[in-house]
C-alpha positions in Angstrom: 148.3 179.6 125.8 150.1 176.3 125.9 147.7 175.1 128.5 144.9 175.0 125.8 144.4 171.6 124.5 143.8 170.8 120.8 139.9 170.5 121.0 139.6 174.0 122.8 141.9 175.7 120.4 139.9 174.2 117.6 136.6 175.5 119.2 138.0 178.8 119.8 139.3 179.1 116.2 135.9 178.0 114.8 134.0 180.6 117.0 136.4 183.3 115.6 135.9 182.3 112.0 132.0 182.5 112.5 132.7 185.9 114.1 134.8 186.9 111.2 132.1 185.9 108.4 129.1 187.3 110.5 129.4 190.8 108.9 129.0 189.6 105.4 127.4 186.1 105.4 125.0 186.8 108.1 122.9 189.3 106.1 123.1 187.2 102.9 122.0 184.2 104.8 118.9 186.0 106.4 118.0 187.8 103.3 118.0 184.3 101.6 115.6 183.1 104.2 113.2 186.0 103.5 114.1 187.8 106.7 114.6 191.3 106.2 114.6 194.7 107.9 116.7 197.8 108.6 118.2 195.8 111.7 120.2 193.7 109.3 122.4 196.5 108.4 123.6 196.4 112.1 125.3 193.1 111.4 127.7 194.9 109.1 128.9 196.9 111.9 131.4 194.1 112.9 133.1 194.7 109.6 136.0 196.7 111.2 136.8 193.9 113.5 136.9 191.2 110.8 140.7 191.2 110.5 140.9 190.6 114.3 138.5 187.8 114.0 140.5 186.2 111.1 143.8 186.6 113.0 142.3 184.7 116.0 140.8 182.2 114.0 144.2 181.4 112.2 146.1 181.5 115.6 144.0 179.0 117.3 143.7 176.7 114.3 147.6 176.6 114.2 147.7 176.2 117.8 145.4 173.1 117.3 147.5 171.8 114.4 150.7 172.2 116.5 149.2 170.3 119.5 147.9 167.4 117.0 150.7 167.0 114.7 154.0 168.7 116.1 154.1 168.0 120.0 154.3 164.5 121.3 151.1 163.4 123.3 152.0 162.8 126.9 149.5 159.9 128.2 149.2 157.3 130.7 150.0 153.8 129.0 146.4 152.6 129.8 144.6 155.8 128.8 142.3 156.4 125.8 144.5 158.9 124.2 147.2 156.1 123.2 144.7 154.6 120.9 145.4 155.2 117.3 141.6 155.5 116.4 141.3 158.2 118.9 144.2 160.1 117.4 142.5 159.5 114.1 139.3 160.9 114.9 140.9 164.0 116.5 142.8 164.7 113.3 139.8 164.2 111.2 137.7 166.6 113.4 140.6 169.2 113.0 140.5 169.0 109.2 136.7 169.1 108.9 136.5 172.3 111.4 139.4 173.9 109.8 138.1 173.6 106.2 134.6 174.8 107.4 136.3 177.8 109.3 138.4 178.6 106.2 135.4 178.6 104.2 133.5 180.9 106.6 136.5 183.4 106.4 136.5 183.2 102.5 132.8 183.9 102.6 133.0 187.7 102.4 135.1 187.4 99.1 132.8 184.7 97.6 129.5 186.2 98.7 129.4 189.2 96.1 129.2 186.3 93.4 125.8 185.5 94.8 124.3 189.1 95.1 
């Protein structure tokens, strides 16, 4: 796992967060758009796997955090990763994606308030 860079860890974490919220937020979103049908109940079949998706999302978000903040970046002296603006942009992207992912993971607890 140490060969994963921060960007791929963050993307995998975001996809796992989407998977964790798909069972509960998916039907709510589709119903709010006026899309209905018996097949929507099939989306709730992912509910037993939700803890695994949440664990995977938190793991990969933690790996991205470790890569961005705790391990020193090894770069060539002339490469773009030395620029402070690039590091700042990576960290900003990390926090935006992390907060969105945490919001998606909290969705099943928040969703009952809306229906």
